[in-house]
C-alpha positions as CSV (number, residue, x, y, z in Angstrom):
1,M,4.3,38.6,220.3
2,I,0.9,37.1,219.5
3,L,-1.4,39.9,218.2
4,K,-4.3,37.7,217.1
5,P,-4.9,34.2,218.6
6,R,-6.6,31.3,216.8
7,E,-10.3,31.5,216.5
8,D,-12.6,29.0,218.3
9,R,-14.3,26.4,216.1
10,N,-16.3,24.8,219.0
11,T,-19.3,26.9,218.3
12,S,-19.5,25.8,214.6
13,V,-19.1,22.2,215.6
14,A,-21.8,22.4,218.2
15,T,-24.2,24.1,215.7
16,L,-23.5,21.4,213.1
17,E,-24.1,18.6,215.7
18,R,-27.4,20.3,216.7
19,L,-28.4,20.4,213.0
20,M,-27.9,16.6,212.7
21,A,-30.9,16.2,215.1
22,H,-33.0,18.7,213.1
23,P,-36.5,17.2,212.4
24,A,-36.1,18.0,208.7
25,A,-32.6,16.6,208.3
26,T,-32.5,13.8,205.8
27,R,-29.9,10.9,205.8
28,H,-28.0,12.8,203.0
29,D,-28.0,16.0,205.2
30,I,-26.6,14.1,208.2
31,V,-23.8,12.6,206.1
32,R,-22.9,16.1,204.8
33,L,-23.0,17.6,208.3
34,R,-20.7,14.8,209.6
35,E,-18.3,15.4,206.7
36,Q,-18.3,19.2,207.5
37,I,-17.6,18.5,211.2
38,D,-14.8,16.1,210.3
39,A,-13.2,18.7,208.0
40,I,-13.4,21.4,210.7
41,I,-11.8,19.1,213.3
42,K,-9.0,18.0,211.0
43,G,-8.3,21.6,210.0
44,D,-8.3,22.7,213.6
45,L,-5.8,20.0,214.5
46,S,-3.3,20.9,211.8
47,E,-3.6,24.7,212.6
48,S,-3.4,24.0,216.3
49,K,-0.1,22.1,215.8
50,A,1.4,24.9,213.7
51,A,0.2,27.5,216.2
52,I,1.8,25.7,219.1
53,E,5.1,25.6,217.2
54,M,5.0,29.3,216.5
55,D,3.7,30.4,219.8
56,T,6.3,28.3,221.7
57,H,9.3,29.7,219.8
58,W,8.3,33.3,219.0
59,G,5.1,34.0,220.9
60,H,7.0,35.9,223.7
61,S,9.5,37.6,221.5
62,P,9.1,41.4,220.9
63,N,11.1,41.0,217.7
64,H,8.3,38.9,216.1
65,I,4.6,39.4,215.7
66,I,2.2,36.4,215.1
67,I,-1.3,36.6,213.6
68,H,-3.5,33.5,213.4
69,D,-6.6,33.1,211.3
70,L,-6.4,36.3,209.3
71,R,-9.1,36.9,206.8
72,I,-8.7,39.9,204.4
73,E,-10.8,41.2,201.6
74,L,-9.4,43.1,198.6
75,D,-11.2,44.1,195.3
76,G,-13.8,41.4,195.8
77,L,-11.3,38.7,196.6
78,V,-10.8,37.0,199.9
79,A,-7.7,35.4,201.5
80,Q,-8.0,33.2,204.5
81,I,-4.5,33.0,205.9
82,D,-3.9,30.4,208.6
83,H,-0.8,32.0,210.1
84,L,1.3,35.1,209.6
85,M,4.7,35.9,211.3
86,I,6.7,39.0,210.7
87,N,10.2,39.9,212.1
88,R,12.0,43.2,212.4
89,L,13.7,42.6,209.0
90,L,10.2,42.6,207.5
91,D,10.4,39.0,206.6
92,V,6.7,38.0,206.3
93,W,6.1,34.3,206.7
94,V,2.8,33.3,205.2
95,L,2.0,29.8,206.5
96,E,-0.7,27.4,205.3
97,S,-1.5,24.4,207.6
98,K,-2.5,21.0,206.2
99,R,-3.3,17.7,207.9
100,L,-3.0,14.8,205.4
101,A,-2.9,11.6,207.4
102,N,-1.7,9.6,204.4
103,G,0.8,12.1,203.3
104,I,1.2,14.2,200.1
105,K,2.9,13.5,196.9
106,V,4.0,16.2,194.4
107,E,4.3,15.1,190.8
108,E,6.8,16.5,188.3
109,N,4.1,18.7,186.8
110,G,3.2,20.2,190.2
111,E,0.0,18.2,190.7
112,C,-0.5,17.1,194.3
113,L,-1.9,13.8,195.5
114,T,-2.9,12.3,198.8
115,F,-4.0,8.7,199.4
116,I,-7.1,6.9,200.6
117,G,-5.6,3.6,201.6
118,R,-3.3,2.8,198.7
119,F,-5.4,4.7,196.1
120,P,-4.2,8.2,195.1
121,K,-6.6,11.2,195.2
122,A,-5.9,14.5,193.5
123,I,-6.1,17.6,195.8
124,D,-5.7,21.3,195.2
125,S,-2.0,22.3,195.5
126,P,-1.4,23.9,198.9
127,I,1.7,25.5,197.4
128,E,-0.4,27.4,194.8
129,Q,-3.2,28.1,197.4
130,N,-0.7,29.9,199.6
131,R,0.9,31.6,196.7
132,R,-2.5,33.2,196.0
133,H,-2.5,34.5,199.6
134,I,0.9,36.0,199.1
135,T,-0.2,37.7,195.9
136,M,-3.1,39.3,197.8
137,L,-0.9,40.4,200.6
138,D,1.6,41.9,198.1
139,R,-1.2,43.9,196.5
140,L,-2.4,45.0,199.9
141,F,1.0,46.3,200.9
142,S,1.4,48.0,197.5
143,S,-2.0,49.7,197.8
144,G,-1.0,51.9,200.7
145,A,-3.8,50.5,202.9
146,I,-1.1,49.5,205.4
147,P,1.5,52.2,206.2
148,L,5.0,50.7,205.7
149,P,8.1,52.0,207.5
150,K,10.6,54.2,205.7
151,R,14.3,54.9,205.9
152,L,16.1,57.8,204.3
153,G,12.8,58.6,202.4
154,F,12.5,55.1,200.9
155,T,9.8,52.7,201.8
156,I,11.0,49.4,203.3
157,K,9.0,46.7,201.4
158,P,8.2,43.4,203.2
159,K,9.7,40.2,201.9
160,L,6.9,37.6,201.5
161,R,7.8,34.0,202.1
162,N,5.7,31.0,201.3
163,L,5.6,28.0,203.7
164,V,3.2,25.1,203.7
165,L,3.1,23.0,206.9
166,I,2.1,19.3,206.7
167,A,1.0,18.2,210.2
168,E,1.0,14.4,209.4
169,G,2.0,12.0,206.8
170,R,5.0,11.7,204.5
171,I,6.0,14.3,201.9
172,T,7.0,12.7,198.6
173,R,8.9,15.1,196.3
174,P,9.5,14.7,192.6
175,K,13.0,14.0,191.2
176,T,13.0,17.1,189.0
177,P,12.6,20.5,190.6
178,V,9.1,22.0,190.9
179,A,8.5,25.7,191.6
180,G,7.8,26.2,195.3
181,I,8.6,22.6,196.4
182,E,11.0,24.0,199.0
183,S,8.1,25.6,200.8
184,L,6.6,22.2,201.6
185,I,7.8,21.0,205.0
186,R,6.7,19.1,208.1
187,T,5.2,21.2,210.9
188,D,7.7,19.9,213.4
189,Q,10.5,21.3,211.1
190,L,9.2,24.9,211.2
191,Y,11.6,26.3,213.7
192,A,14.7,24.6,212.2
193,H,13.7,25.7,208.7
194,I,13.3,29.4,209.6
195,Q,16.5,29.4,211.5
196,R,18.4,28.0,208.5
197,V,16.8,30.8,206.3
198,N,17.8,33.4,208.8
199,D,21.4,32.1,209.1
200,S,21.8,32.2,205.3
201,G,20.5,35.7,205.0
202,N,22.5,38.7,203.7
203,A,24.3,40.6,206.4
204,L,23.5,43.9,204.6
205,E,19.8,43.4,205.4
206,I,20.5,44.4,208.9
207,A,20.4,48.0,207.6
208,K,16.6,47.8,207.2
209,L,16.1,46.5,210.8
210,I,13.0,48.3,212.2
211,G,12.2,49.1,215.8
212,Q,9.9,46.9,218.0
213,D,7.4,49.7,218.2
214,I,7.2,50.1,214.4
215,L,6.8,46.3,214.1
216,L,4.0,46.3,216.6
217,A,2.2,49.2,214.8
218,L,2.6,47.3,211.5
219,G,1.0,44.2,213.0
220,Q,-1.8,46.1,214.6
221,N,-2.6,47.7,211.2
222,I,-2.8,44.3,209.6
223,V,-5.1,42.9,212.3
224,S,-7.4,46.0,211.9
225,L,-8.1,44.8,208.3
226,H,-9.3,41.4,209.5
227,R,-12.8,40.7,208.4
228,G,-14.2,37.8,210.3
229,I,-17.2,35.9,209.1
230,E,-19.9,33.9,210.9
231,F,-21.0,30.9,209.0
232,D,-24.8,30.6,208.7
233,W,-24.8,26.8,208.8
234,E,-28.6,26.6,209.0
235,R,-28.9,28.4,205.7
236,R,-25.9,26.6,204.1
237,F,-27.5,23.2,204.7
238,G,-31.1,24.4,204.2
239,L,-32.1,23.5,207.7
240,N,-33.4,26.8,209.1
241,D,-36.5,27.0,211.2
242,T,-38.8,27.5,208.2
243,K,-37.9,24.0,206.9
244,A,-38.9,22.3,210.1
245,P,-42.2,20.6,209.8
246,Q,-44.8,22.7,211.6
247,P,-47.0,21.0,214.1
248,R,-50.6,20.7,213.1
249,A,-52.8,23.3,214.6
250,T,-55.4,21.8,216.9
251,P,-58.8,23.0,215.8
252,V,-60.3,25.2,218.3
253,V,-63.8,24.0,219.1
254,P,-66.0,26.8,220.5
255,P,-67.8,25.9,223.7
256,P,-71.4,25.0,223.2
257,A,-73.8,27.8,223.5
258,A,-75.2,28.1,227.0
259,A,-78.6,26.4,227.1
260,A,-81.5,28.5,228.0
261,A,-82.0,28.4,231.7
262,E,-84.8,26.1,232.6
263,P,-87.0,26.7,235.6
264,M,-85.8,24.7,238.5
265,V,-88.2,22.1,239.6
266,V,-88.0,21.4,243.3
267,A,-89.3,17.9,244.0
268,K,-91.7,17.7,246.9
269,P,-90.4,15.6,249.7
270,R,-92.0,12.2,249.7
271,P,-94.3,11.8,252.7
272,P,-93.6,9.2,255.3
273,A,-94.9,5.7,254.7
274,D,-98.7,5.1,255.2
275,H,-99.5,8.8,254.5
276,C,-101.3,10.5,251.7
277,E,-99.0,12.2,249.2
278,D,-101.3,15.2,249.0
279,C,-102.5,16.0,252.5
280,Q,-100.1,13.9,254.5
281,A,-103.0,12.2,256.3
282,G,-102.5,8.7,257.6
283,I,-103.9,5.9,255.4
284,S,-104.5,2.2,255.8
285,S,-102.8,-0.6,253.9
286,G,-106.0,-1.2,252.1
287,V,-106.2,2.3,250.7
288,K,-102.6,2.0,249.6
289,S,-103.4,-1.2,247.8
290,Y,-106.4,0.4,246.1
291,C,-104.3,3.3,244.8
292,R,-101.7,0.9,243.4
293,K,-104.4,-1.1,241.6
294,N,-105.8,2.1,240.1
295,A,-102.5,3.9,239.5
296,P,-103.4,5.5,236.1
297,R,-106.5,7.0,237.8
298,F,-104.5,8.7,240.5
299,D,-101.3,9.4,238.4
300,N,-99.4,6.8,240.3
301,R,-99.9,8.6,243.6
302,I,-100.9,7.2,247.0
303,L,-103.9,9.3,248.1
304,C,-106.2,9.1,251.1
305,M,-109.9,8.6,250.3
306,G,-110.7,12.4,250.6
307,C,-108.0,13.3,248.1
308,Q,-109.2,10.5,245.9
309,A,-112.6,12.0,245.9
310,K,-111.3,15.4,245.1
311,R,-109.4,14.1,242.1
312,T,-112.4,12.2,240.9
313,R,-114.6,15.3,241.0
314,T,-111.9,17.4,239.3
315,A,-111.6,14.8,236.6
316,A,-115.4,14.8,236.1
């Protein structure tokens, strides 16, 4: 029974891809964003493969509960658990998913390596990483935050089991035993591994078998403690809106003050040809010629002889 499905990473990938086109993103920012996208996609592929194995074999069984992407907080510490599966015997399988295309090698001192080409590269031990998750879960169950079933007045304590799933690549184990090395398996061997563990179990453990309703309630209580988180990728990469170059403000030029209204001058219509420009009387071509020769005297106007005389008297 799947109580909590896997969370969608598409929103984070879309946000990171959008930030790659941010106007303030430098070449270094774009490289870091691309690396983050690749890490999310690779992690999603490994978790998806493990989830398919679990959901296929136990997803419809009322005797098992499955929880994906569980994030719990306790005393200031955080555990991000990829997968959790619990059966009616209170076997709690804590699963960590890894995708290491070039495989993983465990040295005799417990150090873990992967490879870039033929060159080894040290990585954090996924065995120890998952062991920390188990420690937090154990403290959570012991704290009483999650009610545990009882029988004959005694609390039935869950049995926590460590399992690291390698989605790709070869697992190279040391010749000498290393603590926890048995928890490192290929993802496609998950079902066979758990079946072998179940077959080798103590028959007396059947006495602590709990009901399906109790198992469901236990799983629901665990899911209720999930504390999801939304990544603020903009702030993490320093590419929020305040970092974007702001467009230059275009200076606002006030409109010119309205010019004082000037009196409208209505031009007098020019008279017809061969007429005085003052009285409109007809004039001869000789009078016109005289006016043109004495233009300054008559203000460049064509006047009849009467109007010429008036102007002459006025000027005198």
